[in-house]
ChimeraX commands (.cxc) that place a marker at each C-alpha (Angstrom):
marker #1 position 62.70,145.26,-17.34 radius 0.5
marker #1 position 62.46,146.84,-13.88 radius 0.5
marker #1 position 63.83,145.78,-10.70 radius 0.5
marker #1 position 62.24,142.39,-10.97 radius 0.5
marker #1 position 64.69,141.26,-13.82 radius 0.5
marker #1 position 65.99,137.68,-13.41 radius 0.5
marker #1 position 69.29,139.37,-14.49 radius 0.5
marker #1 position 69.58,141.55,-11.43 radius 0.5
marker #1 position 71.90,140.26,-8.63 radius 0.5
marker #1 position 72.62,141.40,-5.16 radius 0.5
marker #1 position 75.87,143.03,-4.45 radius 0.5
marker #1 position 76.01,144.43,-0.94 radius 0.5
marker #1 position 72.33,145.09,-1.11 radius 0.5
marker #1 position 72.27,147.07,-4.40 radius 0.5
marker #1 position 70.69,145.28,-7.40 radius 0.5
marker #1 position 73.14,145.16,-10.38 radius 0.5
marker #1 position 72.42,143.54,-13.84 radius 0.5
marker #1 position 74.72,140.76,-15.02 radius 0.5
marker #1 position 74.57,142.29,-18.42 radius 0.5
marker #1 position 76.96,143.16,-21.24 radius 0.5
marker #1 position 77.34,146.02,-23.81 radius 0.5
marker #1 position 74.87,144.53,-26.44 radius 0.5
marker #1 position 72.22,143.65,-24.04 radius 0.5
marker #1 position 72.42,146.95,-22.24 radius 0.5
marker #1 position 72.48,148.90,-25.50 radius 0.5
marker #1 position 69.40,147.02,-27.00 radius 0.5
marker #1 position 67.32,147.77,-23.80 radius 0.5
marker #1 position 67.93,151.64,-24.21 radius 0.5
marker #1 position 67.22,151.41,-27.96 radius 0.5
marker #1 position 63.99,149.51,-27.34 radius 0.5
marker #1 position 62.73,151.87,-24.81 radius 0.5
marker #1 position 63.33,154.65,-27.13 radius 0.5
marker #1 position 61.67,152.94,-30.17 radius 0.5
marker #1 position 58.82,152.10,-27.95 radius 0.5
marker #1 position 58.55,155.55,-26.31 radius 0.5
marker #1 position 58.69,154.30,-22.68 radius 0.5
marker #1 position 60.71,155.51,-19.85 radius 0.5
marker #1 position 63.75,153.67,-18.61 radius 0.5
marker #1 position 66.28,154.71,-16.14 radius 0.5
marker #1 position 69.96,153.35,-16.49 radius 0.5
marker #1 position 73.13,153.91,-14.33 radius 0.5
marker #1 position 76.54,152.40,-14.55 radius 0.5
marker #1 position 77.91,151.81,-11.10 radius 0.5
marker #1 position 81.47,151.67,-9.93 radius 0.5
marker #1 position 82.63,150.79,-6.33 radius 0.5
marker #1 position 81.71,154.21,-5.32 radius 0.5
marker #1 position 78.23,154.20,-6.88 radius 0.5
marker #1 position 77.56,150.84,-4.93 radius 0.5
marker #1 position 78.73,152.29,-1.82 radius 0.5
marker #1 position 76.42,155.35,-2.02 radius 0.5
marker #1 position 73.70,152.91,-1.88 radius 0.5
marker #1 position 75.24,150.78,0.95 radius 0.5
marker #1 position 75.65,154.12,3.08 radius 0.5
marker #1 position 72.19,155.37,2.42 radius 0.5
marker #1 position 69.30,152.93,2.40 radius 0.5
marker #1 position 66.91,155.40,0.87 radius 0.5
marker #1 position 69.23,155.84,-2.16 radius 0.5
marker #1 position 69.76,152.10,-2.12 radius 0.5
marker #1 position 65.99,151.87,-2.58 radius 0.5
marker #1 position 66.04,154.30,-5.56 radius 0.5
marker #1 position 68.96,152.38,-7.12 radius 0.5
marker #1 position 67.03,149.07,-6.81 radius 0.5
marker #1 position 64.19,150.74,-8.80 radius 0.5
marker #1 position 66.41,151.33,-11.85 radius 0.5
marker #1 position 65.34,149.43,-14.97 radius 0.5
marker #1 position 69.25,148.90,-15.57 radius 0.5
marker #1 position 72.23,149.02,-13.41 radius 0.5
marker #1 position 75.41,147.88,-15.21 radius 0.5
marker #1 position 78.78,146.90,-13.62 radius 0.5
marker #1 position 80.76,150.06,-14.53 radius 0.5
marker #1 position 83.86,149.03,-12.50 radius 0.5
marker #1 position 85.95,145.71,-12.71 radius 0.5
marker #1 position 85.37,145.20,-8.91 radius 0.5
marker #1 position 81.57,145.24,-9.29 radius 0.5
marker #1 position 81.97,142.66,-12.24 radius 0.5
marker #1 position 84.28,140.73,-10.12 radius 0.5
marker #1 position 81.63,140.67,-7.18 radius 0.5
marker #1 position 78.80,139.57,-9.70 radius 0.5
marker #1 position 81.03,136.75,-10.71 radius 0.5
marker #1 position 82.29,135.82,-7.05 radius 0.5
marker #1 position 78.95,136.12,-5.48 radius 0.5
marker #1 position 76.78,134.76,-8.26 radius 0.5
marker #1 position 78.70,132.92,-10.82 radius 0.5
marker #1 position 77.72,135.49,-13.40 radius 0.5
marker #1 position 80.56,134.59,-15.69 radius 0.5
marker #1 position 80.89,138.04,-16.94 radius 0.5
marker #1 position 83.90,138.49,-19.21 radius 0.5
marker #1 position 84.02,142.40,-19.20 radius 0.5
marker #1 position 82.57,145.21,-17.31 radius 0.5
marker #1 position 79.93,147.60,-18.77 radius 0.5
marker #1 position 81.62,150.90,-18.38 radius 0.5
marker #1 position 79.61,153.98,-18.71 radius 0.5
marker #1 position 81.56,155.98,-20.91 radius 0.5
marker #1 position 82.06,153.05,-23.49 radius 0.5
marker #1 position 78.25,152.01,-23.11 radius 0.5
marker #1 position 77.41,155.74,-24.13 radius 0.5
marker #1 position 79.30,155.08,-27.31 radius 0.5
marker #1 position 77.72,152.05,-27.99 radius 0.5
marker #1 position 74.08,153.55,-27.44 radius 0.5
marker #1 position 75.04,156.80,-29.50 radius 0.5
marker #1 position 76.34,154.72,-32.48 radius 0.5
marker #1 position 72.78,152.97,-32.49 radius 0.5
marker #1 position 70.99,156.13,-32.09 radius 0.5
marker #1 position 72.80,157.56,-34.95 radius 0.5
marker #1 position 72.01,154.68,-37.22 radius 0.5
marker #1 position 68.19,154.83,-36.15 radius 0.5
marker #1 position 68.01,158.39,-36.58 radius 0.5
marker #1 position 66.86,158.97,-32.89 radius 0.5
marker #1 position 67.61,162.40,-31.38 radius 0.5
marker #1 position 69.58,162.81,-28.08 radius 0.5
marker #1 position 69.31,165.41,-25.36 radius 0.5
marker #1 position 72.29,166.14,-23.20 radius 0.5
marker #1 position 71.64,167.37,-19.68 radius 0.5
marker #1 position 74.18,168.36,-16.98 radius 0.5
marker #1 position 77.90,169.30,-16.67 radius 0.5
marker #1 position 78.90,172.92,-17.72 radius 0.5
marker #1 position 78.39,174.95,-20.65 radius 0.5
marker #1 position 82.25,174.66,-21.30 radius 0.5
marker #1 position 82.29,171.01,-21.37 radius 0.5
marker #1 position 79.00,170.73,-23.53 radius 0.5
marker #1 position 80.59,173.07,-25.95 radius 0.5
marker #1 position 83.65,170.70,-26.20 radius 0.5
marker #1 position 81.57,167.53,-26.05 radius 0.5
marker #1 position 79.01,168.17,-29.01 radius 0.5
marker #1 position 81.75,168.62,-31.80 radius 0.5
marker #1 position 83.53,165.62,-30.43 radius 0.5
marker #1 position 80.40,163.48,-30.66 radius 0.5
marker #1 position 79.51,164.74,-33.86 radius 0.5
marker #1 position 83.12,163.91,-35.22 radius 0.5
marker #1 position 82.53,160.31,-33.99 radius 0.5
marker #1 position 78.89,159.92,-35.06 radius 0.5
marker #1 position 78.13,162.46,-38.12 radius 0.5
marker #1 position 74.57,161.12,-38.41 radius 0.5
marker #1 position 74.05,161.89,-34.55 radius 0.5
marker #1 position 70.93,164.27,-34.20 radius 0.5
marker #1 position 71.37,166.28,-30.86 radius 0.5
marker #1 position 68.04,167.70,-30.04 radius 0.5
marker #1 position 69.11,169.84,-27.28 radius 0.5
marker #1 position 71.60,170.64,-24.55 radius 0.5
marker #1 position 71.03,171.91,-20.97 radius 0.5
marker #1 position 73.99,172.50,-18.53 radius 0.5
marker #1 position 73.42,171.97,-14.78 radius 0.5
marker #1 position 72.19,174.78,-12.62 radius 0.5
marker #1 position 74.35,173.36,-9.84 radius 0.5
marker #1 position 71.54,173.83,-7.23 radius 0.5
marker #1 position 68.33,172.13,-5.83 radius 0.5
marker #1 position 65.10,172.03,-8.16 radius 0.5
marker #1 position 62.57,174.63,-7.50 radius 0.5
marker #1 position 58.85,174.12,-7.20 radius 0.5
marker #1 position 57.53,173.12,-10.81 radius 0.5
marker #1 position 60.93,173.32,-12.23 radius 0.5
marker #1 position 61.06,169.44,-12.81 radius 0.5
marker #1 position 57.99,169.80,-15.11 radius 0.5
marker #1 position 59.49,172.56,-17.05 radius 0.5
marker #1 position 62.67,170.67,-17.75 radius 0.5
marker #1 position 60.64,167.52,-18.75 radius 0.5
marker #1 position 58.57,169.70,-21.06 radius 0.5
marker #1 position 61.71,171.25,-22.78 radius 0.5
marker #1 position 63.22,167.87,-23.29 radius 0.5
marker #1 position 60.09,166.40,-24.85 radius 0.5
marker #1 position 59.56,169.56,-26.91 radius 0.5
marker #1 position 63.18,169.16,-28.39 radius 0.5
marker #1 position 62.06,165.83,-29.95 radius 0.5
marker #1 position 64.68,163.68,-27.99 radius 0.5
marker #1 position 64.22,160.09,-27.62 radius 0.5
marker #1 position 67.14,159.72,-25.06 radius 0.5
marker #1 position 68.45,162.03,-22.20 radius 0.5
marker #1 position 72.33,161.51,-21.19 radius 0.5
marker #1 position 72.58,162.87,-17.58 radius 0.5
marker #1 position 76.01,163.98,-16.58 radius 0.5
marker #1 position 75.74,165.41,-12.87 radius 0.5
marker #1 position 78.19,163.14,-11.06 radius 0.5
marker #1 position 77.37,160.18,-8.70 radius 0.5
marker #1 position 74.83,160.12,-6.87 radius 0.5
marker #1 position 73.03,163.40,-8.05 radius 0.5
marker #1 position 72.70,161.89,-11.52 radius 0.5
marker #1 position 70.98,158.79,-10.24 radius 0.5
marker #1 position 68.62,160.92,-8.11 radius 0.5
marker #1 position 67.75,163.10,-11.20 radius 0.5
marker #1 position 67.29,160.16,-13.50 radius 0.5
marker #1 position 64.97,158.53,-10.83 radius 0.5
marker #1 position 62.94,161.73,-9.99 radius 0.5
marker #1 position 62.57,162.49,-13.82 radius 0.5
marker #1 position 61.57,158.97,-15.21 radius 0.5
marker #1 position 57.97,159.38,-14.48 radius 0.5
marker #1 position 57.82,162.63,-16.40 radius 0.5
marker #1 position 59.57,161.37,-19.66 radius 0.5
marker #1 position 58.46,158.61,-22.06 radius 0.5
marker #1 position 62.02,158.04,-23.09 radius 0.5
marker #1 position 65.14,156.45,-21.50 radius 0.5
marker #1 position 67.66,158.26,-19.09 radius 0.5
marker #1 position 71.09,157.25,-18.80 radius 0.5
marker #1 position 73.14,158.52,-15.89 radius 0.5
marker #1 position 76.65,158.55,-17.51 radius 0.5
marker #1 position 78.63,160.64,-15.04 radius 0.5
marker #1 position 82.23,161.13,-16.24 radius 0.5
marker #1 position 81.38,160.12,-20.00 radius 0.5
marker #1 position 80.87,163.87,-20.68 radius 0.5
marker #1 position 84.33,164.77,-19.52 radius 0.5
marker #1 position 85.99,161.68,-21.10 radius 0.5
marker #1 position 84.38,162.47,-24.46 radius 0.5
marker #1 position 84.92,166.18,-24.38 radius 0.5
marker #1 position 88.62,165.38,-24.14 radius 0.5
marker #1 position 88.77,167.13,-20.50 radius 0.5
marker #1 position 89.67,163.97,-18.62 radius 0.5
marker #1 position 92.30,161.42,-19.67 radius 0.5
marker #1 position 91.33,157.75,-19.52 radius 0.5
marker #1 position 93.69,155.27,-17.92 radius 0.5
marker #1 position 95.64,152.77,-19.99 radius 0.5
marker #1 position 93.85,149.70,-21.00 radius 0.5
marker #1 position 95.97,147.50,-18.63 radius 0.5
marker #1 position 95.00,149.62,-15.66 radius 0.5
marker #1 position 91.27,149.40,-16.67 radius 0.5
marker #1 position 91.49,145.64,-16.97 radius 0.5
marker #1 position 93.10,145.31,-13.47 radius 0.5
marker #1 position 90.50,147.32,-11.82 radius 0.5
marker #1 position 92.97,150.18,-11.07 radius 0.5
marker #1 position 90.92,153.10,-12.90 radius 0.5
marker #1 position 90.40,154.54,-9.23 radius 0.5
marker #1 position 94.22,154.72,-8.79 radius 0.5
marker #1 position 94.57,156.71,-11.98 radius 0.5
marker #1 position 91.83,159.02,-10.98 radius 0.5
marker #1 position 93.19,159.49,-7.51 radius 0.5
marker #1 position 96.32,160.64,-9.24 radius 0.5
marker #1 position 94.54,163.27,-11.47 radius 0.5
marker #1 position 92.31,164.69,-8.59 radius 0.5
marker #1 position 93.85,163.75,-5.22 radius 0.5
marker #1 position 92.30,166.58,-3.23 radius 0.5
marker #1 position 88.91,165.87,-4.54 radius 0.5
marker #1 position 88.78,162.06,-4.58 radius 0.5
marker #1 position 91.10,160.71,-1.83 radius 0.5
marker #1 position 88.18,160.36,0.73 radius 0.5
marker #1 position 86.08,158.39,-1.90 radius 0.5
marker #1 position 89.01,155.83,-2.69 radius 0.5
marker #1 position 90.82,155.68,0.57 radius 0.5
marker #1 position 87.79,155.10,2.76 radius 0.5
marker #1 position 85.31,153.57,0.66 radius 0.5
marker #1 position 87.35,150.90,-1.42 radius 0.5
marker #1 position 88.53,148.95,1.80 radius 0.5
marker #1 position 85.00,149.20,2.91 radius 0.5
marker #1 position 83.63,147.70,-0.24 radius 0.5
marker #1 position 86.07,144.81,0.02 radius 0.5
marker #1 position 85.13,144.33,3.64 radius 0.5
marker #1 position 81.45,144.16,2.85 radius 0.5
marker #1 position 82.13,141.81,-0.16 radius 0.5
marker #1 position 84.10,139.61,2.03 radius 0.5
marker #1 position 81.38,139.41,4.58 radius 0.5
marker #1 position 78.47,138.79,2.21 radius 0.5
marker #1 position 80.55,136.12,0.46 radius 0.5
marker #1 position 81.28,134.19,3.77 radius 0.5
marker #1 position 77.79,134.64,5.11 radius 0.5
marker #1 position 79.07,136.99,7.93 radius 0.5
marker #1 position 76.69,139.77,6.71 radius 0.5
marker #1 position 73.30,139.38,5.23 radius 0.5
marker #1 position 73.04,141.99,2.50 radius 0.5
marker #1 position 69.26,142.58,2.12 radius 0.5
marker #1 position 68.36,144.62,-0.70 radius 0.5
marker #1 position 65.71,147.38,0.12 radius 0.5
marker #1 position 62.22,147.14,-1.68 radius 0.5
marker #1 position 62.67,149.49,-4.70 radius 0.5
marker #1 position 61.45,152.99,-4.18 radius 0.5
marker #1 position 58.42,154.41,-5.79 radius 0.5
marker #1 position 57.98,157.99,-4.27 radius 0.5
marker #1 position 59.49,160.93,-6.08 radius 0.5
marker #1 position 61.94,162.95,-4.10 radius 0.5
marker #1 position 60.94,166.43,-3.12 radius 0.5
marker #1 position 64.30,167.81,-3.58 radius 0.5
marker #1 position 67.07,166.86,-6.00 radius 0.5
marker #1 position 69.73,168.55,-7.76 radius 0.5
marker #1 position 69.45,170.08,-11.20 radius 0.5
marker link #1:1,2 radius 0.2
marker link #1:2,3 radius 0.2
marker link #1:3,4 radius 0.2
marker link #1:4,5 radius 0.2
marker link #1:5,6 radius 0.2
marker link #1:6,7 radius 0.2
marker link #1:7,8 radius 0.2
marker link #1:8,9 radius 0.2
marker link #1:9,10 radius 0.2
marker link #1:10,11 radius 0.2
marker link #1:11,12 radius 0.2
marker link #1:12,13 radius 0.2
marker link #1:13,14 radius 0.2
marker link #1:14,15 radius 0.2
marker link #1:15,16 radius 0.2
marker link #1:16,17 radius 0.2
marker link #1:17,18 radius 0.2
marker link #1:18,19 radius 0.2
marker link #1:19,20 radius 0.2
marker link #1:20,21 radius 0.2
marker link #1:21,22 radius 0.2
marker link #1:22,23 radius 0.2
marker link #1:23,24 radius 0.2
marker link #1:24,25 radius 0.2
marker link #1:25,26 radius 0.2
marker link #1:26,27 radius 0.2
marker link #1:27,28 radius 0.2
marker link #1:28,29 radius 0.2
marker link #1:29,30 radius 0.2
marker link #1:30,31 radius 0.2
marker link #1:31,32 radius 0.2
marker link #1:32,33 radius 0.2
marker link #1:33,34 radius 0.2
marker link #1:34,35 radius 0.2
marker link #1:35,36 radius 0.2
marker link #1:36,37 radius 0.2
marker link #1:37,38 radius 0.2
marker link #1:38,39 radius 0.2
marker link #1:39,40 radius 0.2
marker link #1:40,41 radius 0.2
marker link #1:41,42 radius 0.2
marker link #1:42,43 radius 0.2
marker link #1:43,44 radius 0.2
marker link #1:44,45 radius 0.2
marker link #1:45,46 radius 0.2
marker link #1:46,47 radius 0.2
marker link #1:47,48 radius 0.2
marker link #1:48,49 radius 0.2
marker link #1:49,50 radius 0.2
marker link #1:50,51 radius 0.2
marker link #1:51,52 radius 0.2
marker link #1:52,53 radius 0.2
marker link #1:53,54 radius 0.2
marker link #1:54,55 radius 0.2
marker link #1:55,56 radius 0.2
marker link #1:56,57 radius 0.2
marker link #1:57,58 radius 0.2
marker link #1:58,59 radius 0.2
marker link #1:59,60 radius 0.2
marker link #1:60,61 radius 0.2
marker link #1:61,62 radius 0.2
marker link #1:62,63 radius 0.2
marker link #1:63,64 radius 0.2
marker link #1:64,65 radius 0.2
marker link #1:65,66 radius 0.2
marker link #1:66,67 radius 0.2
marker link #1:67,68 radius 0.2
marker link #1:68,69 radius 0.2
marker link #1:69,70 radius 0.2
marker link #1:70,71 radius 0.2
marker link #1:71,72 radius 0.2
marker link #1:72,73 radius 0.2
marker link #1:73,74 radius 0.2
marker link #1:74,75 radius 0.2
marker link #1:75,76 radius 0.2
marker link #1:76,77 radius 0.2
marker link #1:77,78 radius 0.2
marker link #1:78,79 radius 0.2
marker link #1:79,80 radius 0.2
marker link #1:80,81 radius 0.2
marker link #1:81,82 radius 0.2
marker link #1:82,83 radius 0.2
marker link #1:83,84 radius 0.2
marker link #1:84,85 radius 0.2
marker link #1:85,86 radius 0.2
marker link #1:86,87 radius 0.2
marker link #1:87,88 radius 0.2
marker link #1:88,89 radius 0.2
marker link #1:89,90 radius 0.2
marker link #1:90,91 radius 0.2
marker link #1:91,92 radius 0.2
marker link #1:92,93 radius 0.2
marker link #1:93,94 radius 0.2
marker link #1:94,95 radius 0.2
marker link #1:95,96 radius 0.2
marker link #1:96,97 radius 0.2
marker link #1:97,98 radius 0.2
marker link #1:98,99 radius 0.2
marker link #1:99,100 radius 0.2
marker link #1:100,101 radius 0.2
marker link #1:101,102 radius 0.2
marker link #1:102,103 radius 0.2
marker link #1:103,104 radius 0.2
marker link #1:104,105 radius 0.2
marker link #1:105,106 radius 0.2
marker link #1:106,107 radius 0.2
marker link #1:107,108 radius 0.2
marker link #1:108,109 radius 0.2
marker link #1:109,110 radius 0.2
marker link #1:110,111 radius 0.2
marker link #1:111,112 radius 0.2
marker link #1:112,113 radius 0.2
marker link #1:113,114 radius 0.2
marker link #1:114,115 radius 0.2
marker link #1:115,116 radius 0.2
marker link #1:116,117 radius 0.2
marker link #1:117,118 radius 0.2
marker link #1:118,119 radius 0.2
marker link #1:119,120 radius 0.2
marker link #1:120,121 radius 0.2
marker link #1:121,122 radius 0.2
marker link #1:122,123 radius 0.2
marker link #1:123,124 radius 0.2
marker link #1:124,125 radius 0.2
marker link #1:125,126 radius 0.2
marker link #1:126,127 radius 0.2
marker link #1:127,128 radius 0.2
marker link #1:128,129 radius 0.2
marker link #1:129,130 radius 0.2
marker link #1:130,131 radius 0.2
marker link #1:131,132 radius 0.2
marker link #1:132,133 radius 0.2
marker link #1:133,134 radius 0.2
marker link #1:134,135 radius 0.2
marker link #1:135,136 radius 0.2
marker link #1:136,137 radius 0.2
marker link #1:137,138 radius 0.2
marker link #1:138,139 radius 0.2
marker link #1:139,140 radius 0.2
marker link #1:140,141 radius 0.2
marker link #1:141,142 radius 0.2
marker link #1:142,143 radius 0.2
marker link #1:143,144 radius 0.2
marker link #1:144,145 radius 0.2
marker link #1:145,146 radius 0.2
marker link #1:146,147 radius 0.2
marker link #1:147,148 radius 0.2
marker link #1:148,149 radius 0.2
marker link #1:149,150 radius 0.2
marker link #1:150,151 radius 0.2
marker link #1:151,152 radius 0.2
marker link #1:152,153 radius 0.2
marker link #1:153,154 radius 0.2
marker link #1:154,155 radius 0.2
marker link #1:155,156 radius 0.2
marker link #1:156,157 radius 0.2
marker link #1:157,158 radius 0.2
marker link #1:158,159 radius 0.2
marker link #1:159,160 radius 0.2
marker link #1:160,161 radius 0.2
marker link #1:161,162 radius 0.2
marker link #1:162,163 radius 0.2
marker link #1:163,164 radius 0.2
marker link #1:164,165 radius 0.2
marker link #1:165,166 radius 0.2
marker link #1:166,167 radius 0.2
marker link #1:167,168 radius 0.2
marker link #1:168,169 radius 0.2
marker link #1:169,170 radius 0.2
marker link #1:170,171 radius 0.2
marker link #1:171,172 radius 0.2
marker link #1:172,173 radius 0.2
marker link #1:173,174 radius 0.2
marker link #1:174,175 radius 0.2
marker link #1:175,176 radius 0.2
marker link #1:176,177 radius 0.2
marker link #1:177,178 radius 0.2
marker link #1:178,179 radius 0.2
marker link #1:179,180 radius 0.2
marker link #1:180,181 radius 0.2
marker link #1:181,182 radius 0.2
marker link #1:182,183 radius 0.2
marker link #1:183,184 radius 0.2
marker link #1:184,185 radius 0.2
marker link #1:185,186 radius 0.2
marker link #1:186,187 radius 0.2
marker link #1:187,188 radius 0.2
marker link #1:188,189 radius 0.2
marker link #1:189,190 radius 0.2
marker link #1:190,191 radius 0.2
marker link #1:191,192 radius 0.2
marker link #1:192,193 radius 0.2
marker link #1:193,194 radius 0.2
marker link #1:194,195 radius 0.2
marker link #1:195,196 radius 0.2
marker link #1:196,197 radius 0.2
marker link #1:197,198 radius 0.2
marker link #1:198,199 radius 0.2
marker link #1:199,200 radius 0.2
marker link #1:200,201 radius 0.2
marker link #1:201,202 radius 0.2
marker link #1:202,203 radius 0.2
marker link #1:203,204 radius 0.2
marker link #1:204,205 radius 0.2
marker link #1:205,206 radius 0.2
marker link #1:206,207 radius 0.2
marker link #1:207,208 radius 0.2
marker link #1:208,209 radius 0.2
marker link #1:209,210 radius 0.2
marker link #1:210,211 radius 0.2
marker link #1:211,212 radius 0.2
marker link #1:212,213 radius 0.2
marker link #1:213,214 radius 0.2
marker link #1:214,215 radius 0.2
marker link #1:215,216 radius 0.2
marker link #1:216,217 radius 0.2
marker link #1:217,218 radius 0.2
marker link #1:218,219 radius 0.2
marker link #1:219,220 radius 0.2
marker link #1:220,221 radius 0.2
marker link #1:221,222 radius 0.2
marker link #1:222,223 radius 0.2
marker link #1:223,224 radius 0.2
marker link #1:224,225 radius 0.2
marker link #1:225,226 radius 0.2
marker link #1:226,227 radius 0.2
marker link #1:227,228 radius 0.2
marker link #1:228,229 radius 0.2
marker link #1:229,230 radius 0.2
marker link #1:230,231 radius 0.2
marker link #1:231,232 radius 0.2
marker link #1:232,233 radius 0.2
marker link #1:233,234 radius 0.2
marker link #1:234,235 radius 0.2
marker link #1:235,236 radius 0.2
marker link #1:236,237 radius 0.2
marker link #1:237,238 radius 0.2
marker link #1:238,239 radius 0.2
marker link #1:239,240 radius 0.2
marker link #1:240,241 radius 0.2
marker link #1:241,242 radius 0.2
marker link #1:242,243 radius 0.2
marker link #1:243,244 radius 0.2
marker link #1:244,245 radius 0.2
marker link #1:245,246 radius 0.2
marker link #1:246,247 radius 0.2
marker link #1:247,248 radius 0.2
marker link #1:248,249 radius 0.2
marker link #1:249,250 radius 0.2
marker link #1:250,251 radius 0.2
marker link #1:251,252 radius 0.2
marker link #1:252,253 radius 0.2
marker link #1:253,254 radius 0.2
marker link #1:254,255 radius 0.2
marker link #1:255,256 radius 0.2
marker link #1:256,257 radius 0.2
marker link #1:257,258 radius 0.2
marker link #1:258,259 radius 0.2
marker link #1:259,260 radius 0.2
marker link #1:260,261 radius 0.2
marker link #1:261,262 radius 0.2
marker link #1:262,263 radius 0.2
marker link #1:263,264 radius 0.2
marker link #1:264,265 radius 0.2
marker link #1:265,266 radius 0.2
marker link #1:266,267 radius 0.2
marker link #1:267,268 radius 0.2
marker link #1:268,269 radius 0.2
marker link #1:269,270 radius 0.2
view
């Protein structure tokens, strides 16, 4: 589908797809069945602002095949700016379950990349309980360092040799987006940057109540759970997002999306 998709809309210069769970799931399944690369990420306010504040990263995000509105404020922006008429967001952890359900039904194996050994050790049995037919082709925890020369090819070779048809990437935002962007040319399968989905489905992170999710208050819930790590993200970036959204809506600021990037980064986190 690519960055030229008619479904993509400009939110503060970041191209986000006006999509839903069913459509995004089918795009991932189709790419896996046709053995072609695809990069997907789900962006909340923090993810959009990583692009706003870093134009090179913005260009990478705009090259993604699918960018879903993970947070309610991003869905609201699509509706406010473009009349998208979306009734629901496409939340990364929930989209992950939709995709895994289809992969289990289709018998398509999955590779889990990122997070820690401890998280993956809890995540695998949790996924197997939810989807008994799911085939996990391989797992690989994060090294928590920069890639070494030639290591990207080695990682791609391991993933391909496993027989996987999908890679779920859990490295945190924005490292996981850079990883998916950098690895896409080396793999003939979709990569999904799913972030907190690993921790949520492993049972290590409690999800907010449904009413808070509907009200766009998930950030407040997460701030309460991890105030020291997340306060800068939410206290600074949330007001900045709203100010930019107001400026784009009123025409005070022209949010010009950068041309989608094409060059692979020399350095990225693995």
